C-alpha positions as CSV (number, residue, x, y, z in Angstrom):
1,M,0.1,0.0,0.2
2,S,1.1,3.6,-0.5
3,N,2.5,5.1,2.7
4,P,-0.4,6.8,4.4
5,F,1.9,9.6,6.3
6,E,2.7,12.4,3.7
7,R,2.3,15.1,6.8
8,V,4.5,14.6,9.9
9,C,4.6,16.7,13.1
10,V,7.4,16.2,15.6
11,V,6.6,17.2,18.8
12,G,9.8,18.3,20.5
13,A,13.1,19.1,18.7
14,G,15.8,17.9,21.2
15,T,18.4,15.6,19.6
16,I,16.2,12.5,19.1
17,G,13.2,14.8,17.6
18,S,15.5,16.7,15.4
19,L,17.2,13.3,14.0
20,I,14.0,12.0,13.3
21,A,12.5,15.3,11.7
22,G,15.5,15.7,9.7
23,H,15.5,12.3,8.1
24,L,11.8,12.1,7.8
25,A,12.0,15.7,5.7
26,G,13.5,13.9,2.7
27,Q,10.2,11.6,2.6
28,A,7.4,13.7,3.9
29,E,6.2,17.3,4.8
30,V,7.6,17.8,8.3
31,S,6.7,20.3,11.0
32,V,8.1,20.7,14.4
33,L,6.9,21.8,17.5
34,T,9.3,23.6,19.6
35,R,9.4,25.2,23.1
36,R,11.0,28.3,22.2
37,D,10.4,30.9,19.4
38,E,14.0,31.4,18.8
39,H,14.7,27.8,18.2
40,A,11.6,27.8,15.4
41,A,13.2,30.7,13.9
42,A,16.4,29.1,13.6
43,L,14.9,26.0,11.9
44,N,12.7,28.2,9.6
45,E,15.7,30.5,8.7
46,N,18.5,27.7,8.4
47,G,17.0,24.3,8.0
48,L,17.8,21.5,10.0
49,R,21.4,20.3,9.7
50,I,22.3,16.5,10.4
51,L,26.0,15.5,10.6
52,G,27.8,12.2,11.4
53,K,26.3,9.1,10.4
54,S,24.2,11.1,7.8
55,D,24.7,14.2,5.9
56,L,21.3,16.3,5.4
57,L,20.1,19.7,5.3
58,A,16.3,19.5,5.8
59,T,13.5,21.9,5.3
60,V,11.3,22.0,8.0
61,T,8.2,24.3,9.3
62,A,8.9,25.1,12.7
63,S,6.8,27.0,15.5
64,A,6.5,27.2,19.4
65,D,2.8,27.7,18.7
66,P,0.9,24.5,17.9
67,S,-1.8,26.5,16.6
68,Q,0.4,27.8,13.6
69,L,1.5,24.4,12.3
70,P,-0.1,22.5,9.6
71,D,-2.3,19.6,10.0
72,F,-0.7,16.4,10.0
73,D,-1.3,12.4,9.2
74,L,1.2,11.3,11.9
75,A,2.6,13.1,15.1
76,I,5.6,11.7,16.7
77,V,6.1,12.9,20.5
78,A,9.8,13.1,21.0
79,T,9.9,14.8,24.2
80,K,11.0,13.3,27.4
81,T,8.3,11.6,29.3
82,T,8.3,14.8,31.5
83,G,7.4,17.0,28.5
84,V,4.8,14.5,27.1
85,E,1.8,16.3,28.7
86,A,2.6,19.8,27.6
87,G,3.8,18.6,24.3
88,I,0.6,16.5,23.3
89,A,-1.8,19.1,25.0
90,G,-0.7,21.4,22.3
91,L,-2.5,19.2,19.6
92,A,-5.8,18.4,21.4
93,G,-8.3,18.5,19.1
94,R,-6.2,18.5,15.9
95,C,-6.6,15.8,13.2
96,P,-8.8,13.2,15.0
97,E,-8.1,10.8,12.0
98,A,-4.1,10.9,12.4
99,V,-1.9,8.6,14.2
100,V,0.1,9.6,17.2
101,M,3.5,7.7,17.8
102,T,5.2,8.0,21.4
103,I,9.1,6.9,21.5
104,Q,9.7,7.9,25.1
105,N,11.5,5.9,27.7
106,G,9.7,4.0,30.4
107,L,5.8,3.3,30.3
108,G,2.9,5.6,30.5
109,S,3.2,8.0,27.8
110,E,0.3,6.5,25.5
111,E,-2.0,7.1,28.5
112,V,-1.1,10.6,28.6
113,V,-1.8,10.9,24.7
114,R,-5.1,9.3,25.1
115,R,-6.2,11.7,27.6
116,H,-5.7,14.4,25.1
117,G,-7.6,12.9,21.8
118,E,-9.0,9.8,20.1
119,W,-6.1,9.5,17.7
120,R,-4.7,5.9,17.1
121,I,-1.6,5.3,18.8
122,I,1.9,3.7,17.7
123,S,4.1,2.8,20.6
124,G,7.8,3.4,19.9
125,V,11.2,2.5,21.5
126,T,14.2,4.4,20.1
127,F,18.0,3.8,20.6
128,I,19.2,6.5,18.1
129,S,21.5,9.2,19.8
130,G,23.3,12.2,19.0
131,I,25.1,15.5,20.0
132,R,23.3,18.8,19.7
133,H,25.5,21.3,18.4
134,S,23.0,24.1,18.3
135,D,19.3,24.7,17.6
136,A,19.8,23.7,14.0
137,V,22.8,21.5,13.9
138,I,22.5,17.7,15.2
139,E,25.5,15.2,15.2
140,Y,24.0,11.7,14.7
141,E,26.2,9.2,16.4
142,L,24.4,5.8,17.0
143,D,22.2,4.8,14.0
144,T,20.6,2.1,16.0
145,E,16.9,0.9,15.5
146,T,13.7,2.2,16.3
147,W,11.3,-0.5,17.6
148,M,7.5,0.3,16.9
149,G,4.0,-1.3,17.2
150,P,0.3,-0.8,17.7
151,Y,-0.3,0.2,21.2
152,A,-2.1,-2.4,22.9
153,G,-4.6,-0.2,24.5
154,T,-6.2,0.9,21.1
155,E,-7.2,-0.8,17.7
156,T,-4.6,0.7,15.8
157,P,-4.1,-1.6,12.7
158,F,-0.6,-3.1,12.5
159,E,-0.5,-1.8,8.8
160,L,-0.3,1.7,10.3
161,A,2.8,0.8,12.3
162,Q,4.1,-0.8,9.3
163,G,3.7,2.2,7.1
164,A,5.6,4.2,10.0
165,G,8.2,1.7,9.9
166,E,8.4,2.0,6.0
167,L,8.7,5.8,6.2
168,F,11.5,5.6,8.9
169,V,13.5,3.1,6.6
170,A,13.0,5.1,3.5
171,S,14.3,8.2,5.2
172,G,17.7,6.5,6.2
173,L,16.5,5.4,9.9
174,N,16.6,2.0,11.1
175,A,13.3,0.6,12.3
176,E,11.9,-2.9,13.1
177,V,8.0,-3.1,13.3
178,L,6.4,-5.7,15.8
179,P,2.9,-6.7,16.3
180,D,3.4,-6.6,20.1
181,L,5.8,-3.9,21.2
182,L,5.6,-4.7,24.8
183,P,8.4,-7.1,25.2
184,A,10.6,-4.6,23.5
185,Q,9.3,-2.0,25.7
186,W,10.1,-4.1,28.8
187,S,13.7,-5.1,27.4
188,K,14.5,-1.3,27.5
189,L,12.7,-0.4,30.5
190,I,15.0,-2.8,32.6
191,F,18.0,-1.8,30.6
192,N,17.2,2.0,31.3
193,A,16.5,1.4,34.9
194,A,19.7,-0.2,35.6
195,V,21.9,2.0,33.2
196,N,20.3,5.5,33.5
197,G,19.9,4.8,37.4
198,A,23.8,3.9,37.9
199,A,24.5,6.9,35.7
200,A,22.5,9.4,37.6
201,L,23.8,8.2,41.0
202,T,27.4,7.9,39.8
203,E,27.5,10.9,37.3
204,L,29.5,8.4,34.9
205,P,28.4,8.3,31.2
206,H,27.7,4.7,29.8
207,V,31.1,3.3,29.8
208,A,32.7,-0.4,30.1
209,L,32.7,-0.1,33.9
210,F,28.9,-0.6,33.4
211,A,29.5,-4.1,32.3
212,K,32.8,-5.0,34.1
213,R,32.4,-7.5,37.0
214,D,36.1,-8.6,37.5
215,V,36.4,-7.6,41.2
216,P,33.7,-7.3,43.9
217,T,33.8,-3.4,43.8
218,D,33.1,-3.4,40.0
219,L,29.9,-1.3,39.0
220,G,28.9,-4.1,36.7
221,H,27.9,-6.3,39.6
222,L,25.3,-3.6,40.5
223,V,24.0,-2.8,37.2
224,Y,23.8,-6.9,36.5
225,D,21.7,-7.4,39.7
226,L,19.5,-4.3,38.9
227,I,18.6,-6.0,35.8
228,A,18.1,-9.4,37.2
229,E,15.5,-7.9,39.5
230,G,13.8,-6.3,36.3
231,K,13.8,-9.5,34.5
232,A,12.1,-11.0,37.5
233,V,9.2,-8.6,37.5
234,A,8.8,-9.0,33.7
235,A,8.6,-12.9,34.1
236,A,6.0,-12.5,36.9
237,A,4.1,-10.2,34.7
238,G,4.0,-12.7,31.9
239,V,6.1,-10.7,29.5
240,E,8.8,-12.5,27.3
241,L,11.5,-10.1,26.8
242,H,12.5,-9.0,23.2
243,D,16.2,-8.8,24.1
244,D,18.1,-9.6,27.2
245,P,18.8,-6.2,28.9
246,W,22.3,-7.3,30.3
247,E,23.4,-8.0,26.7
248,M,22.1,-4.8,25.7
249,N,24.1,-3.1,28.2
250,R,27.4,-5.1,27.5
251,L,26.9,-4.6,23.7
252,A,26.3,-1.0,24.0
253,V,29.5,-0.4,25.8
254,T,31.3,-2.6,23.6
255,R,30.2,-0.8,20.4
256,G,30.9,2.6,21.9
257,E,34.8,1.5,22.5
258,S,35.1,0.0,19.1
259,D,33.1,2.5,17.0
260,E,34.2,5.8,18.5
261,G,37.4,5.3,20.4
262,D,36.8,7.2,23.6
263,Y,33.4,7.8,23.0
264,A,30.9,7.7,26.2
265,H,27.3,8.1,25.9
266,P,25.7,10.2,28.5
267,P,22.2,8.6,29.6
268,S,19.4,10.9,29.6
269,M,19.1,11.1,33.3
270,L,22.6,11.8,33.6
271,E,22.2,14.9,31.3
272,D,19.3,16.0,33.7
273,V,21.1,15.2,37.0
274,L,23.9,17.4,35.6
275,A,21.7,20.1,34.8
276,H,19.6,20.0,38.1
277,R,16.5,19.3,36.2
278,A,13.6,16.7,36.9
279,T,14.5,13.4,35.6
280,E,12.4,10.5,33.9
281,V,12.7,8.2,36.9
282,D,9.1,8.1,37.7
283,A,8.4,6.7,34.3
284,I,11.5,4.4,34.1
285,T,12.6,3.1,37.5
286,G,9.4,4.1,39.3
287,A,7.3,2.2,36.5
288,L,9.3,-0.9,37.2
289,V,9.0,-0.7,41.1
290,R,5.0,-0.1,40.9
291,E,4.8,-3.0,38.6
292,A,7.0,-5.1,40.9
293,E,4.8,-4.3,43.8
294,R,1.8,-5.0,41.6
295,V,3.0,-8.8,40.8
296,G,4.6,-9.2,44.3
297,V,8.2,-9.4,43.2
298,P,10.7,-7.8,45.7
299,V,13.1,-5.5,44.0
300,P,15.0,-3.6,46.9
301,L,18.1,-2.6,44.7
302,N,15.7,-0.8,42.1
303,T,13.6,0.7,45.0
304,A,16.8,2.1,46.6
305,V,17.9,3.8,43.2
306,Y,14.6,5.1,42.7
307,R,14.4,6.7,46.2
308,L,18.0,8.0,46.0
309,I,17.4,9.7,42.6
310,K,14.2,11.3,44.0
311,A,16.2,12.5,47.1
312,K,18.8,13.9,44.7
313,E,16.2,15.9,42.7
314,E,14.9,17.1,46.2
315,S,18.3,18.3,47.2
316,W,18.3,21.0,44.2
317,T,15.3,22.7,45.9
318,L,17.1,23.1,49.4
319,P,18.9,26.4,50.2
320,A,22.6,26.1,49.5
321,R,24.7,25.3,53.0
322,R,28.5,25.4,53.3
323,I,29.6,22.3,54.9
324,Q,32.6,23.1,57.2
325,A,35.3,20.5,57.1
326,P,36.3,19.4,60.8
327,P,39.6,21.0,62.3
328,S,42.6,19.1,61.3
329,R,44.2,17.2,64.4
């Protein structure tokens, strides 16, 4: 069948949203919803430049005002989980026959979308990454897959998910379309809860230490045990994982070393911690902990990580205090 998505709206123009918008603009009319007027102006005036794994200069229509964007057949919500509500609310009442795709970490974004419209929903999980050099220049680093499929809570036809997958592939992005995305979502949820959690607390990027288990103090032991807890929750919930999260972690750090030399990918929660802004921990580790409670599986390590990151966020709101070192003896 011909692709049903001739007009695409990308909600959120961070690194991931920009990479997707820049590629899809070669196959469809692409509009971009930004948070800032100056960001939209830069995209409208200069185009969207993609460097690295791709070399593209894309023409897009951008605005910080959703009412100024054209109609769309497909909306891709590319914000972090903390921005889904505000992003999709701007499209409420628009294009009821359209399809909306979520590509957030963790669980729960689809339910947020459903509160704002009767759109058919495609669930997505993406692994692409890049570096943001400016509002209009993004460097494409990891050209890994985006998994997508019909959201289980709606009657979205599989053919629509296939159409979205074909659009991604035709644009130069990697994609795999699955009839049931839940196993893939859980694979990445468990991976993210361990890797993002460890990165947020240690302030280390995703490096070889995350898979190292040579001596008792190696960080890889903690990451492995966090993942083991997550796998036990998935098994109790009846979810057969698409990929082994430990192998995802091990291969990710290996790929980074072999492809990029000293490349070290900063997980999203590390970026948030370094910027002292709210993390996605509620939708990632929090979602895993809540599901563990529902199915009766103890997850003491993930619970500890969840509480520590929430406490870390709380610490940024406290008045700064000078801590005096004790006198030397």
